[in-house]
C-alpha positions as CSV (number, residue, x, y, z in Angstrom):
1,M,0.0,0.0,0.0
2,N,1.4,3.4,-1.0
3,Q,2.1,5.8,1.8
4,L,1.5,9.5,1.3
5,N,4.7,11.6,1.4
6,P,3.8,14.8,3.4
7,T,7.0,16.6,2.2
8,R,6.3,15.9,-1.4
9,E,2.6,17.0,-1.0
10,I,3.7,20.3,0.6
11,V,6.3,20.9,-2.2
12,G,3.7,20.1,-4.8
13,M,1.1,22.5,-3.2
14,H,3.8,25.2,-3.0
15,S,4.7,24.7,-6.7
16,R,1.1,25.0,-7.7
17,T,0.7,28.2,-5.7
18,N,3.8,29.7,-7.2
19,T,2.5,28.9,-10.7
20,S,-0.9,30.4,-10.0
21,E,0.7,33.6,-8.7
22,G,2.8,33.7,-11.8
23,Y,-0.2,33.4,-14.1
24,A,-2.1,36.0,-12.0
25,A,0.8,38.4,-12.3
26,V,1.2,37.9,-16.1
27,F,-2.5,38.5,-16.8
28,A,-2.4,41.7,-14.6
29,T,0.6,42.7,-16.7
30,I,-1.3,42.0,-19.9
31,L,-4.2,44.1,-18.8
32,I,-2.0,47.1,-18.0
33,W,0.3,46.7,-20.9
34,S,-2.6,47.0,-23.3
35,T,-2.5,50.8,-22.7
36,P,1.1,52.2,-22.9
37,S,1.1,52.9,-26.6
38,L,-2.1,54.8,-26.3
39,F,-0.7,57.0,-23.5
40,Q,2.6,57.5,-25.4
41,Y,0.8,58.4,-28.7
42,Y,-1.2,61.0,-26.8
43,L,1.9,62.4,-25.0
44,N,3.8,62.6,-28.3
45,R,1.8,65.7,-29.1
46,Y,3.4,67.5,-26.1
47,Y,6.6,65.6,-25.1
48,D,9.6,64.7,-27.2
49,P,10.6,61.0,-26.9
50,W,13.6,61.7,-24.5
51,A,11.7,64.0,-22.1
52,Q,8.6,61.7,-22.1
53,N,10.6,58.7,-21.1
54,F,12.8,60.5,-18.6
55,Y,9.8,62.0,-16.7
56,R,7.8,58.8,-16.9
57,Y,10.6,56.8,-15.4
58,L,11.3,59.5,-12.8
59,V,7.7,59.3,-11.7
60,A,7.8,55.5,-11.6
61,C,11.0,55.7,-9.5
62,V,9.4,58.1,-7.0
63,S,6.2,56.0,-6.8
64,I,8.0,52.8,-5.9
65,A,10.3,54.6,-3.4
66,P,8.0,54.5,-0.3
67,L,7.4,50.7,-0.7
68,L,11.0,50.1,-1.2
69,I,12.0,52.1,1.9
70,Y,9.3,50.3,3.9
71,R,10.6,46.9,3.0
72,M,14.2,47.9,3.7
73,R,13.3,49.1,7.2
74,Y,10.9,46.2,8.2
75,G,12.2,42.7,7.7
76,A,13.7,42.7,4.3
77,A,17.2,41.3,4.0
78,P,20.0,43.9,3.4
79,I,20.6,44.8,-0.2
80,D,23.3,42.9,-1.9
81,W,25.3,45.6,-3.7
82,R,26.8,43.1,-6.1
83,A,23.2,42.4,-7.2
84,V,22.6,46.1,-7.6
85,T,25.5,46.4,-10.0
86,I,24.1,43.8,-12.3
87,C,21.0,45.9,-12.7
88,I,23.0,48.2,-14.9
89,V,23.1,45.6,-17.7
90,P,19.3,45.4,-18.4
91,C,19.0,49.2,-18.0
92,L,20.9,49.7,-21.3
93,P,18.4,47.9,-23.7
94,N,15.6,49.2,-21.6
95,V,16.6,52.8,-22.4
96,V,16.8,52.0,-26.1
97,H,13.5,50.2,-26.0
98,Q,11.7,53.1,-24.2
99,V,12.9,55.7,-26.7
100,T,12.4,53.8,-29.9
101,Q,8.9,52.6,-29.0
102,V,7.9,56.2,-28.6
103,I,9.5,57.2,-31.9
104,A,7.8,54.2,-33.6
105,L,4.4,55.8,-32.8
106,Y,5.2,58.6,-35.2
107,Y,5.0,56.0,-38.0
108,M,2.1,53.7,-36.9
109,G,-1.0,53.6,-34.8
110,P,-0.9,52.5,-31.2
111,G,-2.8,49.2,-31.9
112,V,-0.7,48.2,-34.8
113,Y,2.5,48.9,-32.9
114,T,1.3,46.8,-30.0
115,I,0.6,43.9,-32.3
116,F,3.9,44.3,-34.1
117,T,5.9,44.2,-30.8
118,R,4.5,40.8,-30.0
119,A,7.2,39.5,-32.4
120,S,9.5,39.9,-29.4
121,V,8.5,36.3,-28.5
122,I,10.9,34.8,-31.1
123,F,13.8,36.9,-29.9
124,T,13.0,36.0,-26.3
125,A,12.9,32.3,-27.1
126,L,16.3,32.4,-28.8
127,L,17.9,34.6,-26.1
128,A,16.4,32.4,-23.3
129,L,17.8,29.4,-25.1
130,A,21.3,31.0,-25.0
131,F,21.2,32.5,-21.5
132,F,19.0,30.2,-19.4
133,P,19.3,26.4,-19.7
134,E,16.3,26.0,-17.4
135,E,14.1,27.6,-20.0
136,R,15.0,25.1,-22.7
137,H,12.4,22.5,-21.7
138,V,9.7,25.1,-22.3
139,I,11.0,26.1,-25.8
140,R,11.2,22.4,-26.8
141,Q,7.5,21.8,-26.2
142,W,5.4,21.6,-29.4
143,Q,2.8,23.9,-27.9
144,F,5.3,26.7,-27.3
145,Q,6.9,26.2,-30.8
146,L,3.6,26.2,-32.6
147,G,2.1,29.0,-30.5
148,T,5.1,31.2,-31.0
149,G,5.1,30.5,-34.8
150,L,1.4,31.3,-35.1
151,G,1.9,34.4,-32.9
152,L,4.6,35.7,-35.2
153,I,2.5,35.1,-38.3
154,G,-0.4,36.9,-36.8
155,A,1.7,39.8,-35.6
156,F,3.4,40.4,-39.0
157,G,0.1,39.8,-40.8
158,V,-1.5,42.7,-39.0
159,V,1.3,45.0,-40.3
160,W,1.6,43.5,-43.7
161,F,-2.1,43.9,-44.5
162,Q,-2.4,47.4,-43.2
163,P,-3.7,49.6,-46.0
164,G,-2.4,52.8,-44.4
165,W,-3.6,54.6,-41.3
166,K,-3.2,58.4,-41.4
167,S,0.0,58.9,-43.3
168,G,0.0,56.1,-45.8
169,H,1.8,52.8,-45.6
170,I,4.3,52.3,-42.8
171,A,7.7,53.6,-43.9
172,L,10.8,51.4,-43.7
173,P,12.4,53.7,-41.0
174,G,9.3,53.1,-38.9
175,L,9.6,49.4,-39.3
176,F,13.3,49.5,-38.4
177,V,12.6,51.6,-35.3
178,A,9.8,49.3,-34.2
179,F,12.0,46.3,-34.9
180,T,14.8,47.8,-32.7
181,A,12.3,48.5,-29.9
182,T,11.0,44.9,-30.1
183,F,14.4,43.3,-30.0
184,C,15.6,45.5,-27.1
185,W,12.4,44.6,-25.2
186,A,13.2,40.9,-25.6
187,L,16.8,41.5,-24.5
188,Y,15.6,43.4,-21.5
189,G,13.2,40.7,-20.5
190,I,16.0,38.2,-20.6
191,L,18.6,40.3,-18.7
192,V,16.2,41.4,-16.0
193,K,15.6,37.8,-14.8
194,R,18.8,37.6,-12.7
195,P,18.4,40.9,-10.8
196,S,14.7,40.1,-10.2
197,R,15.7,36.7,-8.7
198,E,18.5,38.1,-6.5
199,L,16.9,41.4,-5.3
200,G,13.2,40.6,-5.4
201,S,10.6,42.2,-7.6
202,I,10.1,45.5,-5.8
203,R,13.8,46.2,-5.0
204,S,15.0,45.2,-8.5
205,F,12.5,47.5,-10.1
206,G,13.3,50.3,-7.7
207,V,17.0,50.1,-8.6
208,I,16.3,49.7,-12.4
209,S,13.9,52.6,-12.5
210,L,16.4,54.8,-10.7
211,M,19.2,53.8,-13.1
212,T,17.1,54.2,-16.2
213,S,16.1,57.7,-15.1
214,A,19.8,58.5,-14.5
215,L,20.7,57.3,-18.0
216,L,17.8,59.2,-19.6
217,F,18.6,62.5,-17.9
218,P,21.8,63.4,-19.9
219,L,20.1,62.2,-23.1
220,T,17.1,64.5,-22.4
221,I,19.5,67.4,-21.8
222,A,21.3,66.7,-25.0
223,F,18.5,65.8,-27.4
224,G,15.2,66.7,-25.7
225,K,13.5,69.5,-23.8
226,I,14.0,69.1,-20.1
227,G,11.5,71.9,-19.3
228,T,8.6,70.4,-21.1
229,P,6.4,69.9,-18.0
230,L,6.5,73.6,-17.3
231,H,5.0,74.4,-20.7
232,T,2.2,71.7,-20.8
233,G,-1.1,71.9,-19.0
234,P,-1.9,70.0,-15.8
235,Q,-4.1,67.5,-17.7
236,V,-1.2,66.4,-19.9
237,N,1.1,66.0,-16.9
238,L,-1.6,64.1,-15.1
239,V,-1.8,61.6,-18.0
240,L,2.0,61.2,-17.9
241,I,1.9,60.5,-14.1
242,V,-1.0,58.0,-14.4
243,S,0.8,56.2,-17.3
244,A,4.0,56.0,-15.3
245,V,2.5,54.6,-12.1
246,T,0.4,52.0,-13.9
247,C,2.3,51.0,-17.0
248,I,5.8,51.2,-15.6
249,T,5.6,50.7,-11.8
250,L,2.7,48.3,-11.3
251,A,3.2,46.4,-14.6
252,H,6.9,45.9,-14.1
253,V,6.5,44.5,-10.6
254,F,3.8,42.1,-11.8
255,Y,6.0,41.2,-14.8
256,Y,9.0,40.4,-12.5
257,V,6.8,38.2,-10.4
258,A,5.7,36.4,-13.6
259,I,9.2,35.9,-14.8
260,R,10.3,34.5,-11.5
261,E,7.4,32.1,-11.2
262,I,6.7,30.8,-14.7
263,G,9.8,31.7,-16.6
264,V,10.8,34.5,-19.1
265,A,9.9,32.7,-22.3
266,L,6.3,31.8,-21.2
267,A,5.8,35.3,-19.6
268,Q,6.8,36.9,-22.8
269,S,4.6,34.6,-25.0
270,L,1.5,35.4,-23.0
271,Q,2.1,39.1,-23.8
272,L,0.6,38.2,-27.2
273,L,-2.8,38.9,-25.6
274,C,-2.0,42.6,-25.1
275,P,-3.0,43.7,-28.7
276,V,-6.6,42.8,-28.0
277,G,-7.1,45.5,-25.5
278,A,-4.8,47.9,-27.3
279,M,-6.7,47.6,-30.6
280,A,-10.1,48.0,-28.9
281,L,-9.0,51.1,-27.0
282,S,-7.2,52.6,-30.0
283,A,-10.3,52.1,-32.2
284,W,-12.5,53.8,-29.6
285,I,-10.1,56.7,-28.8
286,Y,-8.2,57.3,-32.0
287,G,-10.4,55.7,-34.7
288,E,-7.8,53.1,-35.6
289,R,-9.4,50.2,-37.6
290,L,-8.3,46.7,-38.8
291,T,-9.1,45.3,-42.2
292,H,-10.6,41.8,-42.6
293,A,-7.1,40.3,-43.3
294,Q,-5.8,42.0,-40.1
295,I,-8.6,40.6,-38.1
296,W,-7.8,37.1,-39.3
297,S,-4.2,37.7,-38.5
298,A,-5.1,38.8,-35.0
299,A,-7.2,35.6,-34.6
300,I,-4.1,33.5,-35.6
301,L,-2.1,35.5,-33.1
302,L,-4.6,34.7,-30.3
303,L,-4.5,31.0,-31.1
304,G,-0.8,31.1,-30.8
305,A,-1.1,32.8,-27.4
306,F,-3.5,30.1,-26.2
307,L,-1.1,27.3,-27.3
308,A,1.8,29.1,-25.6
309,M,-0.3,29.4,-22.4
310,R,-0.7,25.6,-22.4
311,T,3.1,25.2,-21.9
312,K,4.0,23.7,-18.6
313,P,6.7,25.7,-16.7
314,I,9.1,24.0,-14.4
315,A,8.5,24.0,-10.6
316,T,10.4,26.8,-9.0
317,T,12.8,25.6,-6.4
318,E,14.6,28.8,-5.7
319,A,13.9,30.8,-2.5
320,A,11.9,33.8,-3.7
321,E,11.1,37.0,-1.8
322,N,7.3,37.5,-1.4
323,L,5.8,40.8,-2.4
């Protein structure tokens, strides 16, 4: 007669709990990350790409600071400064991604851009294969491979069949800028896994947001207009603050939790769902519309996202800091 193993039962329950938290976090991220391109498209009328990103990250840094200080004072382990230094590495592609994604919105609508950036899954899969051996079992599963392939076909189909939005067909420079933003986002998602694991979700984002703001400051001085908030109305600045707190602070913390619990490849693949909300909101606010071919492409994309969601992540065995 088989005897129940209490230790194995507890480990199994803990693994299921971690996986559930990971999926909850990634779906919260999807909900929030359906909106950034809409905020950025609106802010492009008033802020240049450098100033917009500098102030958005500055607000994000300030908004996370109270929680970060609280955790440092009450019970959190001391910050490992070696782990802090490794946060510099993901900040570099993050800066490039933030600036180029705003520039891309001069060439295409918010919804189409959101769909196009879902191509980051293929770069993430390849980078995860190179950087993290523990991710390879996810990439080898047929659901992940088929889902990623369908997702890419759908993402590029939406762009390929676009008849022109407000300024004609998407220009090649716009595609290049969007491609750069997409690749840098995938690279950031890969490189941020280690700081998130060693510092925890909140502390790693606090450090990265501070470093990103510091890197964007001289770029804004050199290429942007640092005094922009003084010349725009309170409504515009309020939109910037809301977008920073939700789309950067809250979303990044949720995203770090998802990466930690279900893996970077799967967390990125499930971001294929973001265009649904983005297209609906962009159609409502900015009048952006999809053709029939684009709608079919979007359906293929969603099927790919569903298949990727069926992939089974490995059980997390590392000690992780709770939020």
